[in-house]
N, C-alpha and C positions, 0 to 999 in steps of 0.2 A: 504493497500499501504506500510506503514512505516513497518509493521509486515513483509513483506516479503521479504524488504531488507535487515530487517536484519536476517529472515531466509535464504538469498543468502550469506550473510556474512559469518553465520555459516555453511552452507556447500559450501566455496569455491572451496574446492578440488574436487567434483564431479563436481562442474558447469565446473573449468577453463579443465579438462580432456574433459567433452562433448564438450568446446567450440574448444580445440583443433582437435578433430575428425570433426566438424563441419566446421573448418577455411580450413581443407586437404579436404572436400568435395566442399566447394567453388571453391579452386582452381583448384579440378578437374574438374571443371564446366565451368571453363573460356571458352572454346572451345565454347561453347554452350550460353555463356554467352555474347562473342562476335559477335557472329554469329545473334542472337538475335538482340543486339544492349543494350549496357548499359544506354545509354539514354532513350530509352524504358521503361527498369525495374526498374530503378530509383525508381519512383513512387510507384508500388507496391510493391517492396521488403522494403521501407522504410515503409509505412504501417503496414506492415507487422514485420518489427525491432521493427518498435516500440509498439506495440503491444505486443510482446513478451519480449523485455527488458523494457518496461515500466512497465510488471506486477510484473517481477522478481526483478529486480534494479532501478524502478524511475525512467528510462532513459528520458535524455532532450534530444535527438538526437543532439548532438552536431556533430556527422560524424566523429568522431575523438576518436573512444572508445577506451578507456586504464586500462578498467574493469580487465583484467587479468594482470595490472601492479601496480593495486591497491586494491588487495586480493576478488573483486568482490563488491566493494563500490564504486559508480559512483560520482567523485570527482565534479561531474557537481552539485550535489546536494546541496553542500558547499553552502550559500548563497552569500559567497564572491567570489564564482567558482575557487578558488584556486585547481592547479593542481600540485603542489607538495610540499605540505605539509599543516601542520597547519598554522591558523594566531597566536597569542602572546592570543589570547585570549577566548583559551578552558577555562572553567570552572573546578573547584576542581574537580567534579563530572566526568570529561568527556566529558560533555555537549557545545553544539555550544552557544559561546557568545552571537548571533543575535538570533537564533530559542533556548532556552534555555529549550526547550521540546524535542529535537531532540539530540540524539548522536550525537558528531565531526564525521564526515564521515572521517577523518584522524585517529581518533584513531579505527574507524571500520577498514577501510585500513589495517593500521597496524596488526588488529588480523586475519584478513582475507589473509593477504599474509602469516603470519606465518604457517597457514593451506595448501600452497600450495608448494609444490615442485619450491624452486627459488625464491620464490616469495619475501621475505625479499632482495635478491637482487633486482630483478627488480623495485621493491618500490622505491631503492635509483637512480634509473635512473632519469638525469631529463626531464621532458614533456616540448615539444614547448608550446607557447601558444595555446590557442583554435583560428583556423582559424575560422572567424564568417561567412565567407562565404559557409562555408560547413553544417551550422547548418540546420536541416530537412535530408540531404543527409545519405543515407546508408551505413554505414562505411562494411557491409558485402561487398558490390559491389566493396568498395575500396580496401578491404582486398585481395579480390579474384583478383584484374585487380595487385595490387602490388605485391603479391605471386607468379603471374606467368610471371613479370616481367615485365607488362605492364601496364607503371605508365600513360599512356596515358588519 
């Protein structure tokens, strides 16, 4: 899984482009999702989302995905769950102080963001703390609702 996560950061530009198109498709499907019922769709979509994003990004299903703002490096992989940058303990070799065998998630985020148009700017936006009530929920469905203007 770790090697695929590193691959995803190296291919951040292409993955981000794909996700932008996927996001537009999800938004276009909002009327159908609303008719079926978002509650009904939550479990199967969350399982699918976890399978795909778990493989590519080692996703933790926080329900508030910010991969496109962090160069396709999931900040929830940080042992300290830091969403706005690295802690003060990044080792000289760029590895994590808690897990010395792992590259700092935020070093990877900076590298991945440099590959995405506007990614470095997106990286500088302050992220809200994780709402733990959304853990395990689909961020794809949440994005579809928000982009369609239906935050209900």
